N, C-alpha and C positions, 0 to 999 in steps of 0.2 A: 453488855450486849454482845461485844466481840467474843467473849468467852462462850456465850450461849451459841453463837453462830458457829464457832470452831467445834463445839461439842456436836452440833447437828452435822457438820461436815464429816467429823470423824465417825459418827454413827452411821452415816450414809455409806462410807467406804467399808466399814466393817460388815455392813449388811451385804454389800456386793462381794466381799471376801467370802462369805459363806456360800454364795452362789457359785463363785469361781472355783471353790474347793472341789465341788462335785465334778467339774470338768477336769481339774488337774489330777484327781485321784484315778481317773481312767487311763492315765498315761503310764505305762510300765517300763518302756525302754527309752523314750526320748522326752525331754522337757520342752514343751512348746506351748504357746498360747493357742488353745483350740477355740475357734470362733464358731462353735456349733450353735451358739445363741445369738449370733450377729443379726440374723434376719428377724428374730423375735424382738431384739433391741430396737431395730429400725422400725418395726411395726408399732412398738410401744411409743417411740418418739413421735412418729407420724400422728398417731391418734391423740396423744396427750397435748402436743403443741397445737394441733388442729382445733381441738375442742376448747383449749384454754383461751385461744384468741377469739374463737367463736363466741364464747361466753362474755368476753369483753364487749364485743359488738352487740350482743343481745342486751346488755345493760345500757349501751348508748341508744339503742333502738327504743328503749322504754320511754325516754324523754321525747325523742323525735315523733313518736307515734301517739303521744297524748297531748300534743301542743294545743289542740282545740279545746280539750278539757281543762288544761291549766289556764289558758287564756280566759275561759269562762269563769273559773274560780277567782282569778285575780281582778275581775272587773265587777261593777255593781250588779247585784241581783235584783234590786228593786229600783226602777227608774222613776216611779210615780210618787213615791213618798220617801223623802230623805230624812224623816223625823222619827223613825222607829227607835225605840229605846230597849235596852242600852246600846249606845252606838258602837261600843267596843265589840259587842257580840255580832251586830248586823253588818258592820262596815269595816272591821279590822282587816279583812282580806281584800279590800278594794285598793290594790296597789296602783291601778291605772283607771283612767276615766273611760276608755274605750278598748275594745278588743284589738284594734289596730295598734294602739300603744303597747298592749301586752305582746302582740306579735313582734314588734320591733325589739322589745326587751328579750324575747326568746332568741331573736337573732343575735343580740349582744351576748347572751349566755353561750350560744354556739361559737361565736367568735372568740370569746374569752377561753372557752374550753380548747379550741383548736390552737390558739396561740400558746397556751400552757402546754398542750400536747406536743407542739412543735419544739418548744424549748426542751421539754423532757426527752424527746427523741434524740436530740443531740447529746444530752447529758447521759442518758441511759445507754445509748449506743456505745459511748466511750467507756462507761462504767462496766457494761456487759462483757467487754473483752478482758476485764481485769478482776472480776469477782466471780463467785459461783452463780452461774446463770439460773440454776434451779431455785435457789433461795430468793434471788432478785425477782423472778417471775411470781413465785408464791406470795411474797410480800406485796407485790403490786396488785395481785388478784384480791387478796384479803382486804387491803386498804380500800380498793375501789368498791368492794361490796359494802363496806361500812359507810362510805361517803354517799353512795347511791341510796342506801337505806335512810340515812339522815335527811338527805335532800327531799326525797319523795314521801317518806312515811312519817318520820318524827315531826317534820314541819307541819304536815297536814293534821296529824293526830293531836298535836298540841296547839293547833290553830295559830302557829307562829309564821307570819308572812312578812318577809323583809327582803328587799331587793339586794342589799349588801350581803346579807347572809347567804342568799342563793348564789350570788356571784362568787363569793369566797369559796364556798363548798365546791362549786363547779370548776373553778380554776385548779384547786388542789386535786380534784378528780381527774382533770386532764393530765396533770403531772404524774399521777399514779398509774393511769392507764397507759402512759407512754413506755412503761417498763415492758409491755407485752411484745410489740412487733419486732424490735431489734433482737430480742432474746430468742423468740421462736424461729425467726429466719436463720439466725446463727446456728441454732441447734440442728435445723434441717440441713443447712450447708455442711455442717461437720459430719453428718452421717451419710449423705447421699452425694455421689459423684456428679460431675458436670455433664456426662454423656446422657444421663436420663433426667437431668435437673429440670429441663423445660416442661416436660409432661408431668413430672411428679410435683414440682412447685406450682405449675399451672393448675393442677387438680387441688393441691394442698392450699394454695392461696385463696381458694373459694371458701376458706374458713370464715372470712369476713361476711361473705354473702350468706353462708349457712347460718351464721350468728344473727344476721339481719332477719332471716326467715324465722328462726327460733324465737327471736325477740318479738317479731310482729305477731306470730301466732299466740305466744304467751300473753301479750298485751291484749289482743282482741278477745281472748278467752276470759279475762278477768276484768275488763274495762267496765262492764256493767255494774260491778260492785264498788267502783271508785277508782280513780286514776292511781291512787297511792298503792293499790295492790299490784299494779304492774311493776313498780319499783321493788316491792316486797318479794315477789316471786323471782325476778331476775337476780336480785342481789343475794338471795339465799342460795340459789344454784351456783353462783360464782364463788361464794364463800366455801361451799362444799368442794368445788373443783380445785381451790387453792391447796387444800390438804392433800388431795390426790397427786397434784403436781409436786408438792414438797417431798413426798415419800416415794414417788414413782418415776420421776423424770431423770434420765441420764443425758446430760447436755452434750457429751462428746465421747467418742471411743477412748479418748485419753483417760476418762474417769474409770473405765473398765481396766485399763492398763495400770492405773494407780492402785486399784484393789489387788491386782496380780502382784505388783511389786511389794506391797505390804505383806502379802502371803509369802513371797519369796524371802523377805527379810526374816520373818518369823521362823521359817524352815531353816534358814542359814544359821541363825543364832542357836536354835535348838541343837543342830548338828555340832556346832562348835562346843556347846556345853557338854554334849555326850563324849566328844573326842577328848576334852580336857579331863573328864572323869576317868576315861580309859587310861590316859597317860599316867595318872597318879595312882592307878591300881586301887581305886576306892570301890570299884564294883567287884564283887566276889564271883559272880557267874555272868557269863556273856549273855545267857538267855533271859536275864532279868533287866537288861538295859532298856530304859524308857525309849519309846519310839517318838520321832518328831510329830508335831501336830498334823502335818500333811506329808504322807509318804511320797517321796519323789526320787527318781534316779537322776543325778546330775549329768549333764551332757559332757561328753569328751570332745576333743577337737575334731574327731571324725564324725560326730553326730550332725545331722542336718537340722539345725535349729532355725526356725522361721518365725518372724514376727510380722503380723499383718496390721498391727496398730502401733502408733507412735507412743513411746513410753515416757516422754518428757513433754511438758507443756510448752507450746510455742510462745514466743515473745509477742507482746501486744504492740500494734502500730500506733504512732502518734496521730492525733486528730488532723493536724496540718498535712502530714504525709498521706493520710487517707483521702483528704480532699483533693490532693494533687494527682491521685491515681487517674490514668486515662479513662475518660468517659464519665467520671463521677459527677463533676460539676454540670456538664451538658444535660445529662439525664435528670439530675436533681432539679434544674431550672425548668426543664420541659415538663417534669412530673407535677410541678406546682400548678400549671394551667389545667392539667388533666384531673388532678385531685380536687381542684375547685369545682369542676363540673360533677365529678363522681360523688363527692360528699354533699353537694347541694341536692342531688337526688336522694341521697341517704337521709339527710336531715329534713327535707321539705316535701318529698314526694307524697306522703300520706296527707299532709296538710293541703297540698295543691289539689289533690283529688277531692278532698272534702270541701275546700273553699271554692274551687272553680266549677265543680259539677254538682255540689250539694249532696254528695253521697254520704251515707252514714260513716262515722269515723271508724267503726269496726270493719265495715266493708272496705273502706279505703286502705286500712292496714293490711287486710288480706290480699287485695289486688296489687299492692305495692311489692309483694314478694316476687311477682313475675320479673321485675328488674333484676333481682338477686339471682333467681334461678337461671336466667339467661346469661348473667355474668359468670356463673359457674361453668356453663357449657362453653362460652366463648373463651374463657381462660384456659380450660383443659384442651380444647381443640387447637388453639393457636400455640399453646405450649408444646403439644405433640408435633405439630408441623415445624415449629422453630427448631426442635431437636433434630428432625430429619434434614432440614436445610442447613443447620449449623449456624444460623444467624437469627437474632431476635428482631432487629429493626425492620427487616424485609417483610415481617408479618404485622408489625405494629402500625406502620405508616398507612397501609391501605385501610385498616380498620378505622383509623382516625379520619381519613378522608371521607369514607362512606358514612361516618356518623354525622357529618355536617348536614346533608340533606335529610337524614333521619330526624335530627332535632327540629328542622324546619317543619317537617310533616307532623311531628308530634305537637308542636305549638298550635296547630290548627285541628287537633283531634276533636271529633264530634263527641257529643254526650252519649256515647255508646261504650259499654264496658268491654265488649269483645274487641272492637277496633282499637280502643285505648290500650288494652292489654297487649295486643299484637305489636303496636308501635312501641310501647314501653319495653317489650321483650327485645325488639330489634336494637334499641338504644343500649339496653343492658348488656347484650351480647358484644356490641362493638366497644362501648366505652368501659363498661365494667370488666370485660375480658382483657382489654389492653392495660387497664390499671392494675389488675391482678398480676399480670405477667411482669410489668415493670417493677412493682413493689416487692416481688418475691424472687423470681428467676433472674432477672437482670441484676438486682441488688446482690444476690449470691454470686453471680458470675464476676461482677466487678470486685467483690471482696476476696476472690480466690484467683485472680488473674495471674498470668505468668510474670508480669512485671514485678510482682512481690517476691523478693529474693529471700532465700533461706526458709526459716520457719515462721516468718511474720504472717500474722493473720489479721484481717480487719473486717470480718463479716458483720459483727454487730455495729461497729463504727460506721462502715459504709452504708448499712441499712438505715441507721439513724440519720445520716446526712441526707440521703435521698428522700426518705419518708418525712423527715423534719422539714426540709425545704418545701415539699409538697403540702405539708400541713399549714405552713404559713400562707400559701396560696389559697388553701381551703378556708382558712380563717377569714380572709378578705371576702370570699364568696358568701359566707354566712351573714355578714353584715350588709352586703350589697343586695341580697335576694329580697329581704322584707322591705327595704326602702324602695327598690325598683318596683316591686309588686304593688305597694300602696300608692306610689306616685304615678307610675306609667302603665301598670297592668302586667299580667303574666307574660304576654308576648315579648316584652323588653327583657325579661329574665332569660328566655330562650335565645334571644339575640346575643346576650352576654356569653352564654354557653358556646354558641357557634364561633364567636370571636376567639374564645380561649382555646377551643379545639384546633382552630386554624393556626394559632401561634404554636401549639404543641406539635402539630404535624410538621411545621416548618423547622422547628428546633431539632426534630428527630433526623 
């Protein structure tokens, strides 16, 4: 396996060597790294990381948007006659006596997923700073697509219904999906400077919301054929994306520099060989001397040689040292409360609209996208303003304070789609926007702050710490929501959200 990965890594650098050669051949007098392709590299990194994580979220959305359908499948179809034969055919899918029990199990699955996801974020954040992030991300995407396909399609097509099977698959799915966020944030932080990081990462961090929208629309378009097709479509797209990432993503400018150094070594050894042949007089005519692979004029001491990218890999920071960086622990703990609220909307909003207002599941899926659209707007606007002010917290705290009365208003929303959508969008802008900024721009800032001496970098590690801690909070929320709803009703759920946001704003 290691040999295979090393061959992939070498092939990747050789491929970039061919691209770099075209730039180097245009230099006739001075040898320098010409970054004429930097902007195109940045654009490619932005697009690839954006859609890779968006596809992760689209796959998560497949399960959250079909909870009503899966609950119906997992409960008895015929309550009047329990003697239909054969029993294995008619009752093998009856995992639960009532849909309330099925709903609680779905909450357990969400909690198990988030706990595994949280653990994986810590591990993959640490690993991401030490391995090739491109391969790590591609493997995570491919593995996730297979697990989602098995969970939603294979189990349904083979009529295999088992609680422990579902739980194991979903736990492993959480571990595999955790490869995504630390890697994509680290790649973005490597390519984009801090001066524009707020607006860029504010816009870029909407990838989760865009993924939610893509997933909701895909699910609603195929749900009438059966809930398993929601898993089929989303997993197939994610698998395709993993191959694009594997052969197209450049995690850092350093990887471009490595391709340049390999080219330089090849040129150097070719020149040494030619010089050796000249000294032994084995060449009869000077005009028949072989030329080096890449024609270059070596710089003299008077040449103005500039290097805009670092040619050596920075050392990786230890996990404990990353935890002790200023601001990491406070932001991580505060984000746990905010992610509990944000992910509760992500996992339960379509179910809430269907359960509380009796709207069709496909309609609820489509309306729930308003929360994500508003989160995109909120994250982009607040990121732009935080760049201009030079501070993130001064923008985040007011958003959290105003979200508390917004949650209270939404808990009393009437059975009107327009009013509900407006209130939902307001909450999405405030809570979703703040969550996007903390998980992306703030994490990148903390991983590249001035307190880090020398070449130490901790982007993926810090991102894993903050998002992993937040995921632990989100995991607790997913088990609390179904039990509060079945025991005390939906208003109690929104009171929990208001308490969590209050703690979050105080910690900021």
